[in-house]
HTML snippet that shows the backbone in 3Dmol.js (N, CA, C, O; Angstrom):
<script src="https://3Dmol.org/build/3Dmol-min.js"></script>
<div id="view" style="width:600px;height:400px;position:relative"></div>
<script>
const pdb = `
ATOM      1  N   MET A   1      65.665  39.830   1.089  1.00  0.00           N
ATOM      2  CA  MET A   1      64.565  38.447   1.197  1.00  0.00           C
ATOM      3  C   MET A   1      64.621  37.047   0.844  1.00  0.00           C
ATOM      4  O   MET A   1      64.864  36.544  -0.253  1.00  0.00           O
ATOM      5  N   LYS A   2      64.351  36.484   1.981  1.00  0.00           N
ATOM      6  CA  LYS A   2      64.627  34.855   2.244  1.00  0.00           C
ATOM      7  C   LYS A   2      63.691  34.321   1.212  1.00  0.00           C
ATOM      8  O   LYS A   2      62.503  34.586   1.395  1.00  0.00           O
ATOM      9  N   LYS A   3      63.988  33.660   0.227  1.00  0.00           N
ATOM     10  CA  LYS A   3      63.014  32.447  -0.646  1.00  0.00           C
ATOM     11  C   LYS A   3      61.727  32.152  -0.153  1.00  0.00           C
ATOM     12  O   LYS A   3      60.600  32.184  -0.648  1.00  0.00           O
ATOM     13  N   SER A   4      62.301  31.784   1.223  1.00  0.00           N
ATOM     14  CA  SER A   4      60.503  31.532   1.815  1.00  0.00           C
ATOM     15  C   SER A   4      59.516  32.847   1.671  1.00  0.00           C
ATOM     16  O   SER A   4      58.511  32.938   0.966  1.00  0.00           O
ATOM     17  N   ASN A   5      60.166  33.961   2.653  1.00  0.00           N
ATOM     18  CA  ASN A   5      59.143  34.933   2.156  1.00  0.00           C
ATOM     19  C   ASN A   5      58.631  35.439   1.153  1.00  0.00           C
ATOM     20  O   ASN A   5      57.509  35.945   1.110  1.00  0.00           O
ATOM     21  N   ILE A   6      59.738  35.306  -0.117  1.00  0.00           N
ATOM     22  CA  ILE A   6      59.007  35.682  -1.237  1.00  0.00           C
ATOM     23  C   ILE A   6      57.962  35.047  -1.757  1.00  0.00           C
ATOM     24  O   ILE A   6      57.068  35.577  -2.417  1.00  0.00           O
ATOM     25  N   ALA A   7      58.075  33.642  -1.405  1.00  0.00           N
ATOM     26  CA  ALA A   7      57.284  32.646  -1.835  1.00  0.00           C
ATOM     27  C   ALA A   7      55.861  33.082  -1.233  1.00  0.00           C
ATOM     28  O   ALA A   7      54.856  33.340  -1.896  1.00  0.00           O
ATOM     29  N   VAL A   8      55.980  33.106   0.076  1.00  0.00           N
ATOM     30  CA  VAL A   8      54.732  33.264   0.911  1.00  0.00           C
ATOM     31  C   VAL A   8      53.839  34.410   0.423  1.00  0.00           C
ATOM     32  O   VAL A   8      52.622  34.338   0.251  1.00  0.00           O
ATOM     33  N   ALA A   9      54.819  35.746   0.175  1.00  0.00           N
ATOM     34  CA  ALA A   9      54.368  37.075  -0.938  1.00  0.00           C
ATOM     35  C   ALA A   9      53.747  36.827  -1.887  1.00  0.00           C
ATOM     36  O   ALA A   9      52.815  37.508  -2.316  1.00  0.00           O
ATOM     37  N   THR A  10      54.374  35.324  -2.582  1.00  0.00           N
ATOM     38  CA  THR A  10      53.646  35.753  -4.248  1.00  0.00           C
ATOM     39  C   THR A  10      52.381  34.691  -3.583  1.00  0.00           C
ATOM     40  O   THR A  10      51.288  35.192  -3.844  1.00  0.00           O
ATOM     41  N   ALA A  11      52.289  33.830  -3.075  1.00  0.00           N
ATOM     42  CA  ALA A  11      50.848  32.916  -2.741  1.00  0.00           C
ATOM     43  C   ALA A  11      49.480  34.124  -2.243  1.00  0.00           C
ATOM     44  O   ALA A  11      48.290  34.052  -2.553  1.00  0.00           O
ATOM     45  N   VAL A  12      50.227  35.262  -1.325  1.00  0.00           N
ATOM     46  CA  VAL A  12      49.458  35.753  -0.590  1.00  0.00           C
ATOM     47  C   VAL A  12      48.538  37.089  -2.170  1.00  0.00           C
ATOM     48  O   VAL A  12      47.360  37.412  -2.324  1.00  0.00           O
ATOM     49  N   SER A  13      49.428  37.353  -2.737  1.00  0.00           N
ATOM     50  CA  SER A  13      49.134  37.955  -3.823  1.00  0.00           C
ATOM     51  C   SER A  13      48.573  37.495  -4.420  1.00  0.00           C
ATOM     52  O   SER A  13      47.632  38.196  -4.792  1.00  0.00           O
ATOM     53  N   GLY A  14      48.597  36.277  -4.925  1.00  0.00           N
ATOM     54  CA  GLY A  14      47.714  35.532  -5.887  1.00  0.00           C
ATOM     55  C   GLY A  14      46.431  35.076  -5.612  1.00  0.00           C
ATOM     56  O   GLY A  14      45.533  35.091  -6.454  1.00  0.00           O
ATOM     57  N   LEU A  15      46.282  34.618  -4.325  1.00  0.00           N
ATOM     58  CA  LEU A  15      45.024  34.601  -3.735  1.00  0.00           C
ATOM     59  C   LEU A  15      44.062  35.942  -3.406  1.00  0.00           C
ATOM     60  O   LEU A  15      42.839  35.861  -3.518  1.00  0.00           O
ATOM     61  N   LEU A  16      44.745  37.209  -2.981  1.00  0.00           N
ATOM     62  CA  LEU A  16      43.821  38.499  -3.744  1.00  0.00           C
ATOM     63  C   LEU A  16      43.150  38.558  -4.945  1.00  0.00           C
ATOM     64  O   LEU A  16      41.953  38.735  -5.170  1.00  0.00           O
ATOM     65  N   ALA A  17      44.191  38.368  -5.774  1.00  0.00           N
ATOM     66  CA  ALA A  17      43.830  38.850  -6.737  1.00  0.00           C
ATOM     67  C   ALA A  17      42.659  37.402  -7.709  1.00  0.00           C
ATOM     68  O   ALA A  17      41.914  37.694  -8.644  1.00  0.00           O
ATOM     69  N   LEU A  18      42.801  36.157  -7.222  1.00  0.00           N
ATOM     70  CA  LEU A  18      41.976  35.204  -7.430  1.00  0.00           C
ATOM     71  C   LEU A  18      40.401  36.203  -6.645  1.00  0.00           C
ATOM     72  O   LEU A  18      39.316  36.415  -7.187  1.00  0.00           O
ATOM     73  N   ALA A  19      40.769  36.528  -5.559  1.00  0.00           N
ATOM     74  CA  ALA A  19      39.317  36.590  -4.478  1.00  0.00           C
ATOM     75  C   ALA A  19      38.788  37.757  -5.307  1.00  0.00           C
ATOM     76  O   ALA A  19      37.686  37.612  -5.836  1.00  0.00           O
ATOM     77  N   GLY A  20      39.270  38.582  -5.429  1.00  0.00           N
ATOM     78  CA  GLY A  20      38.667  40.106  -6.616  1.00  0.00           C
ATOM     79  C   GLY A  20      38.115  39.804  -7.694  1.00  0.00           C
ATOM     80  O   GLY A  20      37.150  40.390  -8.185  1.00  0.00           O
ATOM     81  N   THR A  21      38.553  39.085  -8.038  1.00  0.00           N
ATOM     82  CA  THR A  21      38.457  38.325  -9.874  1.00  0.00           C
ATOM     83  C   THR A  21      37.037  37.253  -9.532  1.00  0.00           C
ATOM     84  O   THR A  21      36.306  36.888 -10.454  1.00  0.00           O
ATOM     85  N   ALA A  22      36.840  36.913  -8.356  1.00  0.00           N
ATOM     86  CA  ALA A  22      35.512  35.938  -8.161  1.00  0.00           C
ATOM     87  C   ALA A  22      34.372  37.061  -7.741  1.00  0.00           C
ATOM     88  O   ALA A  22      33.201  37.057  -8.121  1.00  0.00           O
ATOM     89  N   LEU A  23      34.932  37.920  -6.960  1.00  0.00           N
ATOM     90  CA  LEU A  23      33.553  38.755  -6.434  1.00  0.00           C
ATOM     91  C   LEU A  23      33.310  39.511  -7.212  1.00  0.00           C
ATOM     92  O   LEU A  23      32.462  40.317  -6.827  1.00  0.00           O
ATOM     93  N   THR A  24      33.957  39.784  -9.009  1.00  0.00           N
ATOM     94  CA  THR A  24      33.614  40.956  -9.731  1.00  0.00           C
ATOM     95  C   THR A  24      32.347  40.041 -10.675  1.00  0.00           C
ATOM     96  O   THR A  24      31.230  40.437 -11.009  1.00  0.00           O
ATOM     97  N   THR A  25      33.084  38.548 -10.966  1.00  0.00           N
ATOM     98  CA  THR A  25      32.196  38.212 -11.799  1.00  0.00           C
ATOM     99  C   THR A  25      30.860  36.969 -11.252  1.00  0.00           C
ATOM    100  O   THR A  25      30.160  36.218 -11.931  1.00  0.00           O
ATOM    101  N   THR A  26      30.925  37.179  -9.856  1.00  0.00           N
ATOM    102  CA  THR A  26      29.873  36.916  -9.248  1.00  0.00           C
ATOM    103  C   THR A  26      28.780  38.125  -9.158  1.00  0.00           C
ATOM    104  O   THR A  26      27.577  37.879  -9.070  1.00  0.00           O
ATOM    105  N   SER A  27      29.250  39.321  -9.184  1.00  0.00           N
ATOM    106  CA  SER A  27      28.675  40.530  -9.200  1.00  0.00           C
ATOM    107  C   SER A  27      27.574  40.735 -10.435  1.00  0.00           C
ATOM    108  O   SER A  27      26.372  40.996 -10.400  1.00  0.00           O
ATOM    109  N   ALA A  28      28.639  40.469 -11.717  1.00  0.00           N
ATOM    110  CA  ALA A  28      28.077  40.382 -13.071  1.00  0.00           C
ATOM    111  C   ALA A  28      27.127  39.487 -12.979  1.00  0.00           C
ATOM    112  O   ALA A  28      25.950  39.846 -12.976  1.00  0.00           O
ATOM    113  N   VAL A  29      27.468  38.231 -12.892  1.00  0.00           N
ATOM    114  CA  VAL A  29      26.231  36.823 -12.918  1.00  0.00           C
ATOM    115  C   VAL A  29      24.958  37.387 -12.160  1.00  0.00           C
ATOM    116  O   VAL A  29      23.990  37.320 -12.918  1.00  0.00           O
ATOM    117  N   ALA A  30      24.620  37.931 -10.904  1.00  0.00           N
ATOM    118  CA  ALA A  30      23.593  38.182 -10.021  1.00  0.00           C
ATOM    119  C   ALA A  30      22.696  39.098 -10.664  1.00  0.00           C
ATOM    120  O   ALA A  30      21.482  38.930 -10.777  1.00  0.00           O
ATOM    121  N   ALA A  31      23.371  40.089 -11.087  1.00  0.00           N
ATOM    122  CA  ALA A  31      23.016  41.341 -12.115  1.00  0.00           C
ATOM    123  C   ALA A  31      22.127  40.620 -13.194  1.00  0.00           C
ATOM    124  O   ALA A  31      21.029  41.133 -13.406  1.00  0.00           O
ATOM    125  N   GLU A  32      22.549  39.237 -14.060  1.00  0.00           N
ATOM    126  CA  GLU A  32      21.643  38.946 -14.941  1.00  0.00           C
ATOM    127  C   GLU A  32      20.462  38.326 -14.491  1.00  0.00           C
ATOM    128  O   GLU A  32      19.482  38.452 -15.226  1.00  0.00           O
ATOM    129  N   LYS A  33      20.325  37.641 -13.376  1.00  0.00           N
ATOM    130  CA  LYS A  33      18.927  36.751 -12.774  1.00  0.00           C
ATOM    131  C   LYS A  33      18.034  37.300 -12.540  1.00  0.00           C
ATOM    132  O   LYS A  33      18.141  38.505 -12.769  1.00  0.00           O
ATOM    133  N   GLU A  34      16.900  36.913 -12.071  1.00  0.00           N
ATOM    134  CA  GLU A  34      15.702  37.073 -11.374  1.00  0.00           C
ATOM    135  C   GLU A  34      15.058  36.163 -10.365  1.00  0.00           C
ATOM    136  O   GLU A  34      15.496  35.015 -10.445  1.00  0.00           O
ATOM    137  N   LYS A  35      14.209  36.332  -9.504  1.00  0.00           N
ATOM    138  CA  LYS A  35      13.667  35.184  -8.889  1.00  0.00           C
ATOM    139  C   LYS A  35      12.575  35.242  -9.663  1.00  0.00           C
ATOM    140  O   LYS A  35      12.203  36.218 -10.314  1.00  0.00           O
ATOM    141  N   CYS A  36      12.019  34.098  -9.581  1.00  0.00           N
ATOM    142  CA  CYS A  36      10.743  33.535 -10.201  1.00  0.00           C
ATOM    143  C   CYS A  36      10.110  32.895  -9.376  1.00  0.00           C
ATOM    144  O   CYS A  36      10.853  31.987  -9.002  1.00  0.00           O
ATOM    145  N   TYR A  37       9.427  32.855  -9.012  1.00  0.00           N
ATOM    146  CA  TYR A  37       8.353  32.329  -8.087  1.00  0.00           C
ATOM    147  C   TYR A  37       7.141  31.163  -8.952  1.00  0.00           C
ATOM    148  O   TYR A  37       6.622  31.229 -10.066  1.00  0.00           O
ATOM    149  N   GLY A  38       7.036  30.217  -7.914  1.00  0.00           N
ATOM    150  CA  GLY A  38       6.023  29.034  -8.524  1.00  0.00           C
ATOM    151  C   GLY A  38       6.246  27.539  -9.460  1.00  0.00           C
ATOM    152  O   GLY A  38       5.598  26.597  -9.917  1.00  0.00           O
ATOM    153  N   VAL A  39       7.857  28.156  -9.357  1.00  0.00           N
ATOM    154  CA  VAL A  39       8.360  26.537 -10.222  1.00  0.00           C
ATOM    155  C   VAL A  39       9.256  26.102  -9.564  1.00  0.00           C
ATOM    156  O   VAL A  39       9.727  25.059 -10.017  1.00  0.00           O
ATOM    157  N   ALA A  40       9.804  26.555  -8.456  1.00  0.00           N
ATOM    158  CA  ALA A  40      10.702  25.432  -8.027  1.00  0.00           C
ATOM    159  C   ALA A  40      10.084  23.959  -7.536  1.00  0.00           C
ATOM    160  O   ALA A  40       8.881  23.799  -7.329  1.00  0.00           O
ATOM    161  N   LYS A  41      10.899  23.101  -7.409  1.00  0.00           N
ATOM    162  CA  LYS A  41      10.517  21.709  -7.269  1.00  0.00           C
ATOM    163  C   LYS A  41      10.837  21.552  -5.585  1.00  0.00           C
ATOM    164  O   LYS A  41      11.723  22.283  -5.143  1.00  0.00           O
ATOM    165  N   ALA A  42      10.149  20.632  -4.648  1.00  0.00           N
ATOM    166  CA  ALA A  42       9.582  20.174  -3.123  1.00  0.00           C
ATOM    167  C   ALA A  42      11.403  20.270  -2.762  1.00  0.00           C
ATOM    168  O   ALA A  42      12.186  19.354  -3.013  1.00  0.00           O
ATOM    169  N   GLY A  43      11.662  21.181  -2.330  1.00  0.00           N
ATOM    170  CA  GLY A  43      13.261  21.186  -1.735  1.00  0.00           C
ATOM    171  C   GLY A  43      14.081  21.944  -2.211  1.00  0.00           C
ATOM    172  O   GLY A  43      15.151  22.147  -1.638  1.00  0.00           O
ATOM    173  N   LYS A  44      13.759  22.524  -3.358  1.00  0.00           N
ATOM    174  CA  LYS A  44      14.726  22.667  -4.093  1.00  0.00           C
ATOM    175  C   LYS A  44      14.933  24.463  -4.723  1.00  0.00           C
ATOM    176  O   LYS A  44      15.532  25.018  -5.644  1.00  0.00           O
ATOM    177  N   ASN A  45      13.711  25.002  -3.171  1.00  0.00           N
ATOM    178  CA  ASN A  45      13.874  26.480  -3.413  1.00  0.00           C
ATOM    179  C   ASN A  45      15.336  27.102  -3.184  1.00  0.00           C
ATOM    180  O   ASN A  45      16.311  26.613  -2.613  1.00  0.00           O
ATOM    181  N   ASP A  46      15.140  28.530  -3.914  1.00  0.00           N
ATOM    182  CA  ASP A  46      16.686  29.449  -3.418  1.00  0.00           C
ATOM    183  C   ASP A  46      16.516  29.807  -1.914  1.00  0.00           C
ATOM    184  O   ASP A  46      17.213  29.383  -0.992  1.00  0.00           O
ATOM    185  N   CYS A  47      15.578  30.573  -1.841  1.00  0.00           N
ATOM    186  CA  CYS A  47      16.047  31.312  -0.154  1.00  0.00           C
ATOM    187  C   CYS A  47      14.317  30.775   0.356  1.00  0.00           C
ATOM    188  O   CYS A  47      13.356  30.332  -0.271  1.00  0.00           O
ATOM    189  N   ALA A  48      14.521  31.030   1.497  1.00  0.00           N
ATOM    190  CA  ALA A  48      13.545  31.166   2.574  1.00  0.00           C
ATOM    191  C   ALA A  48      11.724  31.306   2.174  1.00  0.00           C
ATOM    192  O   ALA A  48      11.649  31.903   1.099  1.00  0.00           O
ATOM    193  N   THR A  49      10.769  31.064   2.530  1.00  0.00           N
ATOM    194  CA  THR A  49       9.156  31.272   2.570  1.00  0.00           C
ATOM    195  C   THR A  49       8.747  32.152   3.584  1.00  0.00           C
ATOM    196  O   THR A  49       9.242  32.620   4.610  1.00  0.00           O
ATOM    197  N   LYS A  50       7.513  32.239   2.874  1.00  0.00           N
ATOM    198  CA  LYS A  50       6.449  32.844   4.021  1.00  0.00           C
ATOM    199  C   LYS A  50       6.503  31.719   5.067  1.00  0.00           C
ATOM    200  O   LYS A  50       6.468  32.055   6.251  1.00  0.00           O
ATOM    201  N   THR A  51       6.594  30.246   4.707  1.00  0.00           N
ATOM    202  CA  THR A  51       5.860  29.237   6.034  1.00  0.00           C
ATOM    203  C   THR A  51       7.713  28.584   6.367  1.00  0.00           C
ATOM    204  O   THR A  51       7.707  27.731   7.255  1.00  0.00           O
ATOM    205  N   SER A  52       8.700  28.791   5.968  1.00  0.00           N
ATOM    206  CA  SER A  52       9.963  28.204   5.946  1.00  0.00           C
ATOM    207  C   SER A  52      11.139  29.314   5.916  1.00  0.00           C
ATOM    208  O   SER A  52      11.432  30.265   5.191  1.00  0.00           O
ATOM    209  N   SER A  53      11.612  28.759   6.973  1.00  0.00           N
ATOM    210  CA  SER A  53      13.489  29.700   7.430  1.00  0.00           C
ATOM    211  C   SER A  53      14.291  29.539   6.338  1.00  0.00           C
ATOM    212  O   SER A  53      15.050  30.502   6.440  1.00  0.00           O
ATOM    213  N   CYS A  54      14.565  29.021   5.495  1.00  0.00           N
ATOM    214  CA  CYS A  54      15.795  28.496   4.938  1.00  0.00           C
ATOM    215  C   CYS A  54      15.122  28.050   3.745  1.00  0.00           C
ATOM    216  O   CYS A  54      13.934  27.745   3.634  1.00  0.00           O
ATOM    217  N   ALA A  55      16.426  28.048   2.474  1.00  0.00           N
ATOM    218  CA  ALA A  55      16.411  27.835   1.586  1.00  0.00           C
ATOM    219  C   ALA A  55      16.282  26.243   1.078  1.00  0.00           C
ATOM    220  O   ALA A  55      17.050  25.621   1.812  1.00  0.00           O
ATOM    221  N   GLY A  56      15.795  25.532   0.364  1.00  0.00           N
ATOM    222  CA  GLY A  56      15.630  23.989  -0.112  1.00  0.00           C
ATOM    223  C   GLY A  56      14.675  23.612   1.005  1.00  0.00           C
ATOM    224  O   GLY A  56      14.825  22.461   1.413  1.00  0.00           O
ATOM    225  N   THR A  57      13.683  24.362   1.614  1.00  0.00           N
ATOM    226  CA  THR A  57      12.228  23.694   2.397  1.00  0.00           C
ATOM    227  C   THR A  57      11.298  23.826   1.971  1.00  0.00           C
ATOM    228  O   THR A  57      10.486  24.163   2.834  1.00  0.00           O
ATOM    229  N   SER A  58      10.573  23.687   0.302  1.00  0.00           N
ATOM    230  CA  SER A  58       9.696  24.058   0.050  1.00  0.00           C
ATOM    231  C   SER A  58       9.032  22.876   0.436  1.00  0.00           C
ATOM    232  O   SER A  58       9.726  21.876   0.622  1.00  0.00           O
ATOM    233  N   LYS A  59       7.884  22.814   0.579  1.00  0.00           N
ATOM    234  CA  LYS A  59       7.051  21.351   0.791  1.00  0.00           C
ATOM    235  C   LYS A  59       6.690  20.533  -0.066  1.00  0.00           C
ATOM    236  O   LYS A  59       6.572  19.325   0.137  1.00  0.00           O
ATOM    237  N   VAL A  60       6.335  21.499  -1.823  1.00  0.00           N
ATOM    238  CA  VAL A  60       5.836  20.985  -2.260  1.00  0.00           C
ATOM    239  C   VAL A  60       6.171  21.199  -4.404  1.00  0.00           C
ATOM    240  O   VAL A  60       6.823  22.204  -4.684  1.00  0.00           O
ATOM    241  N   ASP A  61       5.936  20.725  -5.050  1.00  0.00           N
ATOM    242  CA  ASP A  61       6.393  21.426  -6.473  1.00  0.00           C
ATOM    243  C   ASP A  61       5.818  22.087  -6.454  1.00  0.00           C
ATOM    244  O   ASP A  61       4.733  21.935  -5.892  1.00  0.00           O
ATOM    245  N   GLY A  62       6.237  23.513  -7.185  1.00  0.00           N
ATOM    246  CA  GLY A  62       5.293  25.230  -7.274  1.00  0.00           C
ATOM    247  C   GLY A  62       4.796  25.665  -6.102  1.00  0.00           C
ATOM    248  O   GLY A  62       3.798  26.333  -5.829  1.00  0.00           O
ATOM    249  N   GLN A  63       5.509  25.260  -5.558  1.00  0.00           N
ATOM    250  CA  GLN A  63       4.864  25.987  -4.079  1.00  0.00           C
ATOM    251  C   GLN A  63       4.541  27.947  -4.383  1.00  0.00           C
ATOM    252  O   GLN A  63       5.478  28.534  -4.926  1.00  0.00           O
ATOM    253  N   LYS A  64       3.683  28.524  -4.138  1.00  0.00           N
ATOM    254  CA  LYS A  64       4.016  30.025  -5.348  1.00  0.00           C
ATOM    255  C   LYS A  64       4.514  30.724  -4.434  1.00  0.00           C
ATOM    256  O   LYS A  64       4.582  31.894  -4.811  1.00  0.00           O
ATOM    257  N   ASP A  65       5.135  30.491  -2.779  1.00  0.00           N
ATOM    258  CA  ASP A  65       5.852  31.739  -2.310  1.00  0.00           C
ATOM    259  C   ASP A  65       7.343  30.994  -2.180  1.00  0.00           C
ATOM    260  O   ASP A  65       8.136  31.364  -1.314  1.00  0.00           O
ATOM    261  N   ALA A  66       7.670  29.875  -3.145  1.00  0.00           N
ATOM    262  CA  ALA A  66       9.156  29.657  -3.147  1.00  0.00           C
ATOM    263  C   ALA A  66       9.310  30.227  -4.294  1.00  0.00           C
ATOM    264  O   ALA A  66       8.416  30.317  -5.134  1.00  0.00           O
ATOM    265  N   PHE A  67      11.003  30.859  -4.478  1.00  0.00           N
ATOM    266  CA  PHE A  67      11.206  31.193  -5.789  1.00  0.00           C
ATOM    267  C   PHE A  67      12.855  30.675  -6.233  1.00  0.00           C
ATOM    268  O   PHE A  67      13.627  30.562  -5.281  1.00  0.00           O
ATOM    269  N   ILE A  68      13.254  30.449  -7.247  1.00  0.00           N
ATOM    270  CA  ILE A  68      14.567  29.711  -7.897  1.00  0.00           C
ATOM    271  C   ILE A  68      15.027  31.026  -8.241  1.00  0.00           C
ATOM    272  O   ILE A  68      14.273  31.981  -8.427  1.00  0.00           O
ATOM    273  N   MET A  69      16.524  31.064  -8.336  1.00  0.00           N
ATOM    274  CA  MET A  69      16.795  32.333  -9.737  1.00  0.00           C
ATOM    275  C   MET A  69      17.084  31.921 -10.954  1.00  0.00           C
ATOM    276  O   MET A  69      17.896  30.995 -10.951  1.00  0.00           O
ATOM    277  N   VAL A  70      16.754  32.232 -11.907  1.00  0.00           N
ATOM    278  CA  VAL A  70      16.947  32.179 -12.983  1.00  0.00           C
ATOM    279  C   VAL A  70      17.151  33.193 -14.040  1.00  0.00           C
ATOM    280  O   VAL A  70      17.040  34.352 -13.641  1.00  0.00           O
ATOM    281  N   PRO A  71      17.441  33.022 -15.377  1.00  0.00           N
ATOM    282  CA  PRO A  71      17.902  33.915 -16.014  1.00  0.00           C
ATOM    283  C   PRO A  71      17.193  34.881 -16.496  1.00  0.00           C
ATOM    284  O   PRO A  71      16.033  34.805 -16.902  1.00  0.00           O
ATOM    285  N   LYS A  72      17.938  35.887 -16.457  1.00  0.00           N
ATOM    286  CA  LYS A  72      16.593  37.712 -16.661  1.00  0.00           C
ATOM    287  C   LYS A  72      15.733  37.266 -17.972  1.00  0.00           C
ATOM    288  O   LYS A  72      16.345  36.991 -19.004  1.00  0.00           O
ATOM    289  N   GLY A  73      14.581  37.209 -17.936  1.00  0.00           N
ATOM    290  CA  GLY A  73      13.335  36.978 -19.276  1.00  0.00           C
ATOM    291  C   GLY A  73      13.150  35.490 -19.310  1.00  0.00           C
ATOM    292  O   GLY A  73      12.115  35.183 -19.902  1.00  0.00           O
ATOM    293  N   LEU A  74      13.796  34.539 -18.883  1.00  0.00           N
ATOM    294  CA  LEU A  74      13.308  32.728 -18.796  1.00  0.00           C
ATOM    295  C   LEU A  74      11.803  32.936 -17.823  1.00  0.00           C
ATOM    296  O   LEU A  74      10.789  32.380 -18.246  1.00  0.00           O
ATOM    297  N   CYS A  75      11.738  33.660 -16.674  1.00  0.00           N
ATOM    298  CA  CYS A  75      10.214  33.347 -15.729  1.00  0.00           C
ATOM    299  C   CYS A  75       9.268  33.735 -16.241  1.00  0.00           C
ATOM    300  O   CYS A  75       8.232  33.142 -15.940  1.00  0.00           O
ATOM    301  N   GLU A  76       9.173  34.852 -17.206  1.00  0.00           N
ATOM    302  CA  GLU A  76       8.015  34.489 -18.063  1.00  0.00           C
ATOM    303  C   GLU A  76       7.335  33.867 -19.004  1.00  0.00           C
ATOM    304  O   GLU A  76       6.205  33.899 -19.492  1.00  0.00           O
ATOM    305  N   ARG A  77       8.522  33.177 -19.155  1.00  0.00           N
ATOM    306  CA  ARG A  77       8.022  32.139 -20.571  1.00  0.00           C
ATOM    307  C   ARG A  77       8.045  30.704 -19.796  1.00  0.00           C
ATOM    308  O   ARG A  77       7.906  29.765 -20.580  1.00  0.00           O
ATOM    309  N   LEU A  78       8.220  30.254 -18.165  1.00  0.00           N
ATOM    310  CA  LEU A  78       8.070  29.318 -17.786  1.00  0.00           C
ATOM    311  C   LEU A  78       7.008  29.237 -17.306  1.00  0.00           C
ATOM    312  O   LEU A  78       6.730  29.988 -16.371  1.00  0.00           O
ATOM    313  N   ASN A  79       5.714  27.943 -17.971  1.00  0.00           N
ATOM    314  CA  ASN A  79       4.281  27.853 -17.255  1.00  0.00           C
ATOM    315  C   ASN A  79       3.926  27.477 -15.764  1.00  0.00           C
ATOM    316  O   ASN A  79       4.436  26.528 -15.169  1.00  0.00           O
ATOM    317  N   GLY A  80       2.914  28.407 -15.193  1.00  0.00           N
ATOM    318  CA  GLY A  80       2.400  28.642 -13.572  1.00  0.00           C
ATOM    319  C   GLY A  80       3.712  29.757 -13.173  1.00  0.00           C
ATOM    320  O   GLY A  80       3.719  29.774 -11.942  1.00  0.00           O
ATOM    321  N   SER A  81       4.513  30.431 -13.543  1.00  0.00           N
ATOM    322  CA  SER A  81       5.361  30.870 -13.171  1.00  0.00           C
ATOM    323  C   SER A  81       5.032  32.598 -12.841  1.00  0.00           C
ATOM    324  O   SER A  81       4.391  33.385 -13.538  1.00  0.00           O
ATOM    325  N   SER A  82       5.602  32.794 -11.759  1.00  0.00           N
ATOM    326  CA  SER A  82       5.338  34.339 -11.679  1.00  0.00           C
ATOM    327  C   SER A  82       6.304  35.309 -11.018  1.00  0.00           C
ATOM    328  O   SER A  82       6.902  34.827 -10.057  1.00  0.00           O
ATOM    329  N   SER A  83       6.603  36.639 -11.339  1.00  0.00           N
ATOM    330  CA  SER A  83       7.913  37.227 -10.985  1.00  0.00           C
ATOM    331  C   SER A  83       7.916  38.022  -9.455  1.00  0.00           C
ATOM    332  O   SER A  83       8.856  38.628  -8.940  1.00  0.00           O
ATOM    333  N   GLU A  84       6.636  37.820  -8.956  1.00  0.00           N
ATOM    334  CA  GLU A  84       5.911  38.176  -7.106  1.00  0.00           C
ATOM    335  C   GLU A  84       5.099  36.767  -6.575  1.00  0.00           C
ATOM    336  O   GLU A  84       4.411  35.956  -7.195  1.00  0.00           O
ATOM    337  N   ALA A  85       5.426  36.838  -5.410  1.00  0.00           N
ATOM    338  CA  ALA A  85       5.044  35.751  -4.036  1.00  0.00           C
ATOM    339  C   ALA A  85       3.196  35.922  -4.461  1.00  0.00           C
ATOM    340  O   ALA A  85       2.421  36.784  -4.874  1.00  0.00           O
ATOM    341  N   LYS A  86       3.191  34.819  -4.134  1.00  0.00           N
ATOM    342  CA  LYS A  86       1.599  34.838  -3.718  1.00  0.00           C
ATOM    343  C   LYS A  86       0.990  34.597  -2.758  1.00  0.00           C
ATOM    344  O   LYS A  86      -0.236  34.712  -2.759  1.00  0.00           O
TER     345      LYS A  86
END
`;
const viewer = $3Dmol.createViewer("view");
viewer.addModel(pdb, "pdb");
viewer.setStyle({}, {cartoon: {color: "spectrum"}});
viewer.zoomTo();
viewer.render();
</script>
């Protein structure tokens, strides 16, 4: 095998390993979070709302149908928060 082929094969193997690690880490982090409604600042929500179709489009602070992802257990401690959209 040529040196250039070995280098390419090594680089591809490294990228595949890195991608696998990133996917595993992301899944573990997502499992430890929950949606928290009513606490997002205007324009800082994580996903679509009943009145908009994109993240980052909430119109006012504390919009009741806009959520952000927070560590599990934190939402219940935040003033004005809810684990369900209102």
